[in-house]
Each structure stands twice: as C-alpha cells, then as structure tokens.
C-alpha positions as CSV (number, residue, x, y, z in Angstrom):
1,X,-16.9,-80.7,-3.4
2,X,-13.3,-79.7,-1.8
3,X,-12.9,-79.0,2.0
4,X,-10.0,-76.7,2.6
5,X,-8.5,-78.6,6.1
6,X,-5.0,-75.7,6.0
7,X,-6.6,-72.2,6.3
8,X,-4.5,-70.1,4.9
9,X,-3.7,-67.0,7.3
10,X,-4.2,-64.2,5.5
11,X,-7.7,-64.9,3.4
12,X,-8.9,-67.6,5.9
13,X,-10.7,-70.1,3.2
14,X,-11.9,-67.2,1.1
15,X,-9.6,-66.9,-1.6
16,X,-9.6,-62.1,-1.2
17,X,-8.1,-61.1,1.1
18,X,-8.8,-56.3,2.0
19,X,-5.9,-55.0,1.2
20,X,-4.9,-50.5,2.6
21,X,-3.6,-49.1,-0.7
22,X,-2.7,-45.6,-1.9
23,X,-2.9,-44.2,-5.4
24,X,-3.0,-41.2,-6.7
25,X,-6.1,-39.6,-9.0
26,X,-6.3,-37.7,-12.5
27,X,-9.0,-35.3,-11.2
28,X,-10.0,-33.3,-14.8
29,X,-10.0,-30.0,-14.4
30,X,-13.4,-28.5,-14.9
31,X,-15.3,-30.9,-12.1
32,X,-18.0,-29.9,-10.9
33,X,-18.9,-30.8,-6.6
34,X,-20.8,-34.9,-6.7
35,X,-18.9,-36.1,-9.8
36,X,-17.2,-39.7,-10.4
37,X,-14.2,-40.5,-11.1
38,X,-13.1,-44.9,-11.7
39,X,-10.0,-46.1,-10.8
40,X,-8.8,-49.8,-11.3
41,X,-6.4,-51.2,-7.8
42,X,-3.4,-53.3,-8.1
43,X,-5.9,-56.2,-8.2
44,X,-7.7,-55.8,-11.0
45,X,-10.9,-54.2,-8.2
46,X,-12.5,-51.4,-10.5
47,X,-13.3,-48.1,-7.6
48,X,-16.2,-45.3,-8.4
49,X,-15.0,-42.3,-6.7
50,X,-17.2,-39.0,-5.3
51,X,-16.1,-35.9,-5.7
52,X,-16.5,-33.4,-2.8
53,X,-15.4,-30.0,-4.0
54,X,-14.5,-28.0,-1.1
55,X,-16.3,-23.9,-1.1
56,X,-13.8,-21.0,-1.4
57,X,-13.7,-18.3,0.9
58,X,-12.5,-16.2,-1.8
59,X,-14.4,-17.2,-4.7
60,X,-18.2,-19.4,-5.8
61,X,-18.8,-20.5,-8.9
62,X,-21.6,-20.2,-11.2
63,X,-21.1,-23.5,-14.2
64,X,-17.3,-22.6,-16.2
65,X,-17.3,-19.1,-14.7
66,X,-15.7,-17.7,-11.3
67,X,-16.6,-14.8,-9.0
68,X,-15.4,-12.5,-6.9
69,X,-14.7,-9.0,-5.5
70,X,-12.0,-6.4,-5.1
71,X,-12.0,-3.0,-2.5
72,X,-10.4,-0.1,-4.2
73,X,-10.4,3.2,-3.0
74,X,-12.4,6.0,-4.1
75,X,-8.9,8.0,-5.8
76,X,-9.3,5.7,-8.5
77,X,-12.4,4.7,-8.6
78,X,-12.8,8.5,-10.4
79,X,-9.1,8.3,-12.0
80,X,-8.8,5.8,-13.2
81,X,-5.8,3.4,-12.6
82,X,-4.7,-0.8,-12.6
83,X,-4.8,-3.4,-9.9
84,X,-4.0,-6.4,-9.1
85,X,-6.8,-9.4,-8.1
86,X,-6.0,-12.4,-7.4
87,X,-7.9,-15.3,-9.7
88,X,-7.6,-18.9,-9.7
89,X,-4.4,-19.3,-12.0
90,X,-2.1,-17.3,-9.9
91,X,-2.5,-12.6,-9.7
92,X,-4.3,-10.8,-12.2
93,X,-3.6,-6.9,-13.3
94,X,-6.3,-5.3,-14.0
95,X,-7.2,-1.6,-15.7
96,X,-9.3,-0.1,-13.8
97,X,-11.5,2.1,-15.6
98,X,-11.9,6.0,-15.1
99,X,-14.7,7.2,-13.1
100,X,-16.2,3.8,-12.0
101,X,-19.3,3.0,-9.4
102,X,-19.3,0.7,-6.7
103,X,-20.9,-2.6,-7.3
104,X,-19.8,-2.5,-11.1
105,X,-18.7,-5.5,-12.8
106,X,-15.5,-6.6,-14.9
107,X,-15.1,-9.5,-16.7
108,X,-12.4,-11.4,-17.8
109,X,-12.4,-13.3,-20.1
110,X,-10.7,-16.6,-20.3
111,X,-9.8,-16.3,-16.5
112,X,-12.3,-18.4,-15.3
113,X,-12.5,-22.7,-14.8
114,X,-11.6,-24.8,-18.2
115,X,-13.1,-27.5,-19.3
116,X,-11.5,-30.5,-19.8
117,X,-13.8,-33.8,-19.5
118,X,-16.4,-32.1,-21.7
119,X,-14.2,-30.1,-23.9
120,X,-16.9,-26.9,-24.0
121,X,-13.3,-24.2,-22.9
122,X,-12.3,-21.7,-21.3
123,X,-15.4,-20.2,-18.3
124,X,-15.0,-16.5,-17.6
125,X,-13.8,-14.3,-13.9
126,X,-16.7,-12.0,-13.3
127,X,-15.3,-8.8,-10.8
128,X,-17.3,-6.6,-8.7
129,X,-15.5,-3.4,-8.1
130,X,-16.5,-2.1,-4.6
131,X,-15.3,1.2,-3.5
132,X,-13.1,1.7,-0.4
133,X,-14.6,5.0,1.4
134,X,-11.9,6.6,4.1
135,X,-13.0,6.8,7.4
136,X,-11.5,9.9,8.6
137,X,-10.6,13.3,6.6
138,X,-8.2,16.0,7.5
139,X,-9.2,19.5,7.4
140,X,-7.0,19.8,3.6
141,X,-8.7,16.9,2.1
142,X,-12.9,17.9,3.5
143,X,-12.4,21.6,1.9
144,X,-9.9,20.1,-1.4
145,X,-13.7,17.7,-1.7
146,X,-16.4,21.2,-0.5
147,X,-14.0,22.7,-3.4
148,X,-15.1,20.3,-5.4
149,X,-18.7,19.8,-4.8
150,X,-18.3,23.4,-5.6
151,X,-19.7,24.8,-1.7
152,X,-16.6,25.7,-0.6
153,X,-17.4,29.3,0.6
154,X,-13.7,31.0,1.3
155,X,-11.1,29.8,-0.8
156,X,-8.4,31.3,1.3
157,X,-7.4,29.2,4.1
158,X,-7.7,26.5,1.5
159,X,-5.4,28.5,-0.2
160,X,-3.1,29.0,3.1
161,X,-3.5,24.7,3.6
162,X,-1.9,24.1,0.2
163,X,1.0,27.2,0.2
164,X,2.3,25.7,3.4
165,X,2.6,22.1,1.8
166,X,4.5,23.6,-0.7
167,X,6.4,25.7,1.3
168,X,7.4,22.3,3.2
169,X,8.9,20.5,0.2
170,X,12.5,20.6,-0.4
171,X,13.7,21.1,-3.3
172,X,16.9,20.2,-4.5
173,X,20.9,21.9,-3.6
174,X,21.7,23.8,-7.8
175,X,25.0,22.0,-8.8
176,X,28.0,23.8,-7.7
177,X,29.6,24.8,-11.0
178,X,30.3,27.8,-12.8
179,X,34.0,30.3,-12.5
180,X,35.7,28.8,-9.5
181,X,35.8,25.4,-11.2
182,X,37.3,26.7,-14.2
183,X,39.1,28.7,-12.0
184,X,40.9,26.6,-9.7
185,X,42.0,24.3,-13.5
186,X,43.7,27.6,-15.1
187,X,46.1,27.7,-11.3
188,X,46.4,24.1,-11.5
189,X,47.7,23.9,-15.3
190,X,49.4,27.1,-14.4
191,X,51.4,25.4,-11.3
192,X,52.3,22.3,-13.1
193,X,53.9,24.8,-15.7
194,X,55.6,26.9,-13.5
195,X,57.0,23.1,-11.8
196,X,57.9,22.1,-15.6
197,X,59.9,25.2,-16.2
198,X,62.0,25.1,-13.1
199,X,62.6,21.1,-13.6
200,X,63.9,22.0,-17.2
201,X,65.6,25.5,-18.5
202,X,64.4,25.6,-22.0
203,X,66.0,28.2,-24.7
204,X,64.2,31.4,-25.4
205,X,62.3,30.6,-28.8
206,X,60.4,27.2,-26.0
207,X,59.7,30.7,-23.0
208,X,58.7,32.4,-25.4
209,X,56.1,30.3,-27.5
210,X,55.0,29.1,-23.4
211,X,54.3,32.3,-21.8
212,X,51.7,33.2,-25.1
213,X,50.2,29.1,-24.1
214,X,49.8,30.7,-20.3
215,X,47.8,34.5,-21.4
216,X,45.9,32.9,-23.6
217,X,44.5,30.5,-20.9
218,X,44.5,33.1,-19.0
219,X,42.3,35.3,-21.0
220,X,40.2,32.6,-22.3
221,X,39.0,32.2,-18.7
222,X,38.5,35.7,-17.9
223,X,36.2,35.6,-20.6
224,X,34.6,31.6,-19.8
225,X,34.7,33.9,-16.0
226,X,33.5,36.6,-17.2
227,X,30.1,34.6,-18.9
228,X,29.8,33.0,-16.0
229,X,29.0,36.4,-14.0
230,X,26.5,37.0,-17.2
231,X,24.7,33.7,-16.3
232,X,24.0,34.2,-12.7
233,X,23.0,38.5,-13.6
234,X,20.2,36.9,-16.1
235,X,19.5,34.3,-13.5
236,X,18.8,36.0,-10.1
237,X,17.7,38.4,-13.0
238,X,14.7,35.7,-13.8
239,X,14.6,35.2,-10.3
240,X,13.2,38.5,-8.8
241,X,10.8,38.8,-12.1
242,X,9.3,35.7,-10.9
243,X,8.6,36.7,-7.4
244,X,6.9,40.2,-7.6
245,X,4.7,41.0,-8.1
246,X,2.8,40.9,-4.5
247,X,3.3,36.5,-4.6
248,X,5.5,34.3,-4.2
249,X,6.6,31.0,-6.3
250,X,4.7,28.5,-3.8
251,X,1.4,31.1,-3.6
252,X,0.9,31.1,-6.8
253,X,1.0,27.6,-7.4
254,X,-1.8,27.4,-4.8
255,X,-4.4,29.3,-6.2
256,X,-4.0,27.7,-9.8
257,X,-4.9,24.6,-8.0
258,X,-7.3,25.7,-5.4
259,X,-8.6,27.3,-8.5
260,X,-9.4,24.6,-11.0
261,X,-10.5,22.3,-8.0
262,X,-13.6,25.0,-8.0
263,X,-14.0,24.5,-11.2
264,X,-13.8,21.1,-11.7
265,X,-16.6,20.7,-8.7
266,X,-18.7,24.3,-10.7
267,X,-18.8,22.1,-13.5
268,X,-20.1,18.9,-12.4
269,X,-23.1,21.0,-9.6
270,X,-23.7,22.5,-13.5
271,X,-24.0,19.1,-15.3
272,X,-25.6,17.6,-12.2
273,X,-28.2,20.4,-12.1
274,X,-29.0,20.0,-15.7
275,X,-29.2,15.5,-15.7
276,X,-31.9,16.1,-13.2
277,X,-33.6,19.2,-14.3
C-alpha cells in the first residue's frame, strides 16, 4: 500500500472535500408537499431534495384544485355584478349572478394549478361566496327594507324622506344661449359696418346696398329674438304644467319609487306564501 506522508491541507488525505454550493433548483408546477427532486452538484454528486410546500392563508389545495372565499355586499348578491378576486396567478374578475345565496360556490374553470409533472392539465378554482350584511342601517334604509318585505304600514314617512333627498340634489344650470347672444352679435356687426363706412367713403350705390343689408340683418335678428321668446314661453308653460296638479316633480318621483318598492315586496311575500303552502 501507500502511506501519505504529506497530507492535503483541505481534505487531510481523504481524497474528497466538503464545500458549500449555491444552486437554483427548478421546481415544476403542480408539485405536492413531500415530493423529492434530484440535483447534480458541480462535483458530480446527485443530491435528492425534499420539497415542503408552505401553507397559504388565502388558498386551500386539493390536488390541482384551489379553494378560496370572497365577501360581497347584500346589494350585489341580490342584483348581481362584477367582483374582483385574488387567484394564484393574479386577480380575476368574476361575474356574480343575481340572487346569489350566501355560501354558494362558483367554479372558475382552468384557474387552478397546472400539472407540469404528469401532464394532467389544469385544475379549477372553487370560489365560495359570503354575503356581508350591514351592521347599521339608517331610518330610510330600514323603511325601504320594510317596503321590500311588505311590512311597511304607513309609507308617508318614507315618501317624505325620499322627497327630501331629491330636493337636496343639485339641478345643473341651463345654458345661457338665446336672444341675448344673437343681439350682441348683431350689434357687433352693426358697429363694424358703421366704422368701415366712416373710414372709407363709398359711392351712393354702395351705401344703398350696405343699408339694405343692415336692414336685412336687423330683420333676421328681430325674427330670431321673437322665435327665442316663443320657445321660452313654451318652455315656461311646459314647466307650469309639470308643477300643476298639487304635487311637485320630486314628490311624484318619491311616490313612484315607494310604490315600486312596496309592489316588489308584495310580490315576494306572495311568492313566499305560495312556496310555504
């Protein structure tokens, strides 16, 4: 045999040396907890690495399927709408159907985990819908819910509340266009024509033609002004007709809204009675 008299300072005569190595391990999509992957080091040694998947606070996993939940408000649960939820690959816009019940589930196809190990495809994202009910309600909201449920006996207070809200809304101002603008433009034209006549003397024929044109412009301005006055008078008559009858426009809107709420509530109460019967 051989005896090593001068030992290596790094391996001390063993022939091998332990070194630390940093490496990037390729983790395939769809890997499960406890799966092992192999890696060959720079020295040619095969290393088997055990993978532990960290648990998520938002998602739960069952094979390739992902489970999560989302909270929506009561109005969206009844009327439907769009809700943005978080997925494993980014945000997803989900269409909530009308009359969604609390605790119901929706299947988002092909939004789960992709299996790149055994090529089984892509899983689904199972979404549970939770309805977030309001903790506090205003007096008007309570009366509206009572009207919806068909338990509101006296709608006068609800009508007064709705009418008050309608009166507080700002009405956009009307555009200030009419005879004043036409008159100012006509006066500007007359002033410019007068200044031009003073600056450059013309022949009698030219003067007569200018006078005739100015008379024509005055007639057109007068016609436009009379037409605008007629439109204003017709609009004022139309407004008087709307405000006649003892009720204002806001009160009519409030009554219509309250009647619609009560009608919907009566329909739902009849449907419930038929169902129980």
